[in-house]
C-alpha positions as CSV (number, residue, x, y, z in Angstrom):
1,M,0.0,-0.1,-0.1
2,K,2.6,2.5,0.7
3,K,4.6,1.6,-2.3
4,L,1.5,2.2,-4.2
5,S,0.9,5.5,-2.5
6,F,4.3,6.7,-3.4
7,Y,3.7,5.9,-7.4
8,S,0.3,7.6,-7.0
9,F,2.2,10.5,-5.3
10,A,4.9,10.7,-8.1
11,I,2.2,10.7,-10.8
12,F,0.1,13.4,-9.5
13,F,3.3,15.4,-9.0
14,T,4.3,14.9,-12.6
15,F,1.0,16.0,-13.8
16,L,1.1,19.3,-11.8
17,T,4.5,20.3,-13.1
18,S,3.8,19.8,-16.7
19,C,0.7,21.7,-16.1
20,A,2.9,24.8,-14.6
21,S,5.3,24.7,-17.6
22,A,2.6,24.6,-20.3
23,Q,1.0,27.5,-21.9
24,F,-2.7,27.5,-21.5
25,K,-4.9,29.6,-23.7
26,L,-7.9,31.1,-22.2
27,P,-11.1,31.3,-24.3
28,K,-11.4,34.6,-26.0
29,V,-14.2,36.5,-24.4
30,N,-16.2,39.3,-26.1
31,L,-16.3,42.0,-23.9
32,P,-18.9,45.1,-24.5
33,K,-17.3,47.9,-26.0
34,P,-18.0,51.1,-24.2
35,P,-20.6,53.7,-25.4
36,A,-18.6,56.1,-27.6
37,S,-18.6,59.6,-26.3
38,T,-21.6,62.1,-27.4
39,G,-19.9,64.9,-25.8
40,I,-23.3,65.6,-23.6
41,N,-22.8,65.6,-19.9
42,T,-25.4,62.8,-18.8
43,S,-25.8,64.1,-15.0
44,G,-26.7,67.3,-13.1
45,K,-27.3,70.5,-14.5
46,P,-26.4,71.2,-18.3
47,S,-23.5,73.4,-19.2
48,D,-23.8,76.7,-20.9
49,T,-22.5,74.9,-24.1
50,E,-25.3,72.5,-23.9
51,V,-28.0,75.0,-23.0
52,A,-26.9,77.1,-26.2
53,N,-26.9,74.1,-28.6
54,G,-30.0,72.5,-27.4
55,L,-31.8,75.7,-27.5
56,K,-30.4,76.7,-31.1
57,E,-31.5,73.1,-32.1
58,A,-35.1,73.5,-30.9
59,L,-35.2,77.0,-32.7
60,I,-34.3,75.8,-35.7
61,Q,-36.3,72.8,-35.8
62,G,-39.4,74.8,-34.5
63,T,-39.2,77.7,-37.3
64,T,-38.4,75.1,-40.0
65,K,-41.6,73.1,-39.0
66,G,-43.5,76.6,-38.8
67,T,-42.4,78.2,-42.0
68,A,-42.7,74.7,-44.1
69,Q,-46.3,74.3,-42.4
70,A,-47.4,77.8,-43.3
71,S,-45.7,78.0,-46.7
72,Q,-47.7,75.1,-47.9
73,T,-51.1,75.3,-50.0
74,N,-53.8,76.2,-47.4
75,G,-51.1,76.7,-44.6
76,Y,-52.9,79.9,-43.6
77,Y,-56.2,79.2,-45.4
78,G,-56.8,75.6,-44.2
79,N,-55.8,76.8,-40.5
80,S,-58.6,78.1,-38.5
81,L,-55.9,79.5,-35.9
82,I,-53.9,81.5,-38.5
83,R,-56.2,82.1,-41.6
84,I,-56.5,85.6,-42.6
85,P,-59.9,86.9,-42.5
86,F,-61.5,90.1,-44.2
87,P,-59.7,93.2,-42.3
88,A,-61.8,93.5,-39.2
89,E,-61.3,97.7,-39.5
90,I,-63.7,97.5,-42.1
91,K,-65.9,94.4,-41.5
92,K,-68.7,96.5,-42.3
93,V,-67.6,96.4,-45.8
94,E,-67.8,92.5,-46.0
95,T,-71.2,92.8,-44.2
96,T,-72.9,95.3,-46.7
97,L,-71.2,93.5,-49.8
98,R,-72.6,90.1,-48.8
99,N,-76.0,91.7,-48.4
100,V,-76.2,93.1,-52.0
101,G,-75.0,89.9,-53.3
102,M,-71.3,89.8,-53.6
103,G,-70.4,87.0,-51.0
104,Q,-68.4,85.4,-54.0
105,E,-66.3,88.0,-54.5
106,V,-65.5,88.6,-50.6
107,D,-64.6,85.1,-50.3
108,K,-62.0,85.4,-53.7
109,F,-60.4,88.0,-51.7
110,V,-60.2,86.3,-48.5
111,L,-58.5,83.2,-50.1
112,S,-56.2,85.2,-52.5
113,L,-55.1,87.2,-49.2
114,N,-54.1,83.4,-47.5
115,R,-52.5,82.8,-50.8
116,A,-50.2,85.4,-50.5
117,A,-49.2,84.8,-47.2
118,E,-48.4,81.4,-48.1
119,D,-46.2,82.6,-51.0
120,A,-44.3,84.8,-48.5
121,A,-44.0,82.6,-45.4
122,I,-40.8,80.3,-46.6
123,S,-38.8,83.7,-47.0
124,A,-38.9,84.1,-42.8
125,K,-36.6,80.8,-42.5
126,P,-33.2,82.4,-43.0
127,I,-34.5,85.7,-41.1
128,F,-35.3,83.3,-38.2
129,I,-32.2,81.1,-38.3
130,S,-29.6,84.3,-38.3
131,A,-31.6,85.3,-35.2
132,I,-31.2,82.1,-33.6
133,K,-27.4,82.0,-34.4
134,S,-27.4,85.5,-32.4
135,L,-28.5,84.2,-29.2
136,T,-26.0,85.1,-26.3
137,I,-25.6,82.6,-23.1
138,K,-27.6,85.1,-21.3
139,D,-30.4,85.1,-23.9
140,V,-30.8,80.9,-24.0
141,W,-30.5,80.7,-20.3
142,N,-33.5,83.6,-19.9
143,I,-35.4,81.7,-22.9
144,L,-34.8,78.1,-21.1
145,T,-36.0,79.1,-17.7
146,G,-38.5,81.5,-19.1
147,E,-42.2,81.3,-20.3
148,K,-43.4,78.4,-22.4
149,D,-43.2,81.1,-25.3
150,A,-40.1,82.9,-24.3
151,A,-38.1,82.0,-27.2
152,T,-40.9,82.9,-29.7
153,Q,-40.8,86.3,-27.8
154,Y,-37.3,86.7,-28.5
155,L,-37.7,86.0,-32.2
156,K,-40.6,88.6,-32.4
157,R,-38.2,91.2,-30.8
158,T,-35.3,90.5,-33.2
159,T,-37.0,89.8,-36.4
160,S,-40.5,91.2,-36.9
161,A,-38.6,94.6,-38.3
162,Q,-36.7,92.3,-40.9
163,L,-39.6,90.0,-41.6
164,T,-41.8,93.1,-42.3
165,T,-39.1,94.6,-44.7
166,S,-38.7,91.1,-46.3
167,F,-42.4,90.0,-46.5
168,K,-43.6,93.3,-48.3
169,P,-42.8,93.0,-51.7
170,I,-43.5,89.3,-51.9
171,I,-46.8,89.6,-50.4
172,Q,-47.3,92.5,-53.0
173,K,-46.1,90.5,-55.8
174,S,-48.4,87.7,-54.8
175,L,-51.1,89.7,-53.9
176,D,-51.1,91.0,-58.0
177,K,-50.2,87.1,-58.7
178,V,-53.2,86.0,-57.0
179,N,-55.4,88.4,-58.1
180,A,-56.4,89.9,-54.4
181,T,-55.6,93.3,-55.8
182,K,-58.1,92.8,-58.2
183,Y,-60.6,91.5,-55.9
184,Y,-59.7,94.4,-53.4
185,G,-60.2,97.0,-56.1
186,T,-63.5,95.5,-57.2
187,I,-65.0,95.5,-53.4
188,I,-63.9,98.6,-52.3
189,T,-64.8,100.6,-55.3
190,S,-68.0,98.4,-55.1
191,Y,-68.4,99.4,-51.6
192,N,-67.7,102.9,-51.8
193,K,-70.3,103.8,-54.7
194,I,-73.5,102.4,-51.9
195,P,-75.0,106.0,-51.0
196,L,-74.2,107.3,-47.7
197,V,-71.7,104.7,-47.0
198,Q,-67.9,106.4,-45.4
199,K,-65.5,106.0,-48.0
200,V,-62.5,103.3,-47.3
201,N,-59.2,102.4,-48.4
202,P,-57.1,100.5,-46.0
203,D,-53.3,99.7,-47.0
204,L,-53.8,96.1,-48.1
205,N,-50.1,95.0,-48.6
206,A,-49.8,96.2,-44.4
207,Y,-52.5,94.1,-43.5
208,A,-51.8,91.2,-45.3
209,T,-47.9,91.4,-44.4
210,D,-48.9,91.9,-40.8
211,K,-51.2,88.9,-40.5
212,A,-48.7,86.5,-42.3
213,I,-46.1,87.5,-39.6
214,T,-48.6,87.2,-36.7
215,G,-49.6,83.6,-37.9
216,L,-46.0,82.5,-38.3
217,F,-45.0,83.4,-35.0
218,T,-48.5,81.7,-34.0
219,L,-47.0,78.3,-35.2
220,V,-43.7,78.6,-34.2
221,A,-45.1,79.2,-30.5
222,Q,-47.2,76.1,-31.1
223,E,-43.6,73.9,-31.8
224,E,-41.7,75.6,-28.9
225,A,-44.5,74.7,-26.3
226,N,-44.8,71.2,-27.9
227,I,-40.8,70.5,-27.2
228,R,-41.0,71.9,-23.9
229,E,-43.8,69.9,-22.9
230,N,-44.0,66.9,-24.7
231,P,-40.8,64.6,-24.2
232,I,-41.9,62.8,-27.5
233,A,-41.1,65.9,-29.3
234,R,-37.5,66.1,-28.3
235,T,-36.2,64.2,-30.8
236,T,-32.1,64.0,-30.0
237,D,-30.4,63.4,-26.9
238,L,-29.3,66.9,-26.2
239,L,-32.9,68.0,-26.6
240,K,-33.9,65.8,-23.9
241,R,-31.0,66.6,-21.8
242,V,-31.8,70.3,-22.0
243,F,-35.2,70.4,-22.0
244,G,-35.5,67.6,-19.4
245,Y,-33.7,69.5,-16.8
246,K,-35.7,70.5,-14.2
247,G,-33.2,72.8,-12.3
């Protein structure tokens, strides 16, 4: 028994020695790669750079969608929220003309007003983008922590004058193209011929331009509110981080 035990031990020792000297290769394990850096800090308060980039991205997204929506056929006319009506200051003209059987002419005129606005709307996009690129860090934090239409109000302050200058010639050309000027002339001339009425002749271009710009800002405000309030509308990680931060 002792002799057998000795041989057994010798065999076992030889086996251990051979194992120690051999080079064993462990099976290769495919470990998951760490995620690529996005340059976005995912915890805590967003940095100034993140806020600026996120807000600009949101504004460009909102103004692009707004101008595209407004400039399509029926973008104004088919949207009761921004549809340009017969001028309120001469509402009596519309009522009187409808009463004397000229309702069809009035309807043609209203349609042509909206077609003119749709023609002009797309020209607002580069003006909006230029203003967005001019945002300062102070501006972006004020907007981010402000009211739900703070960005829209900023755009109103910084682009309204330029939009008016840009829109007027486009509106006038479009008014002529879609016969709004003709319809307007017919309507006003017909009204002014009615006995005992006070003659009117408001500035059609100024009215259409003002209403077209007001309608655009209405759509932009909708897009801004959507991004602020609806997480699904935040289509990128940066928008989710910036607008999801509660302070």
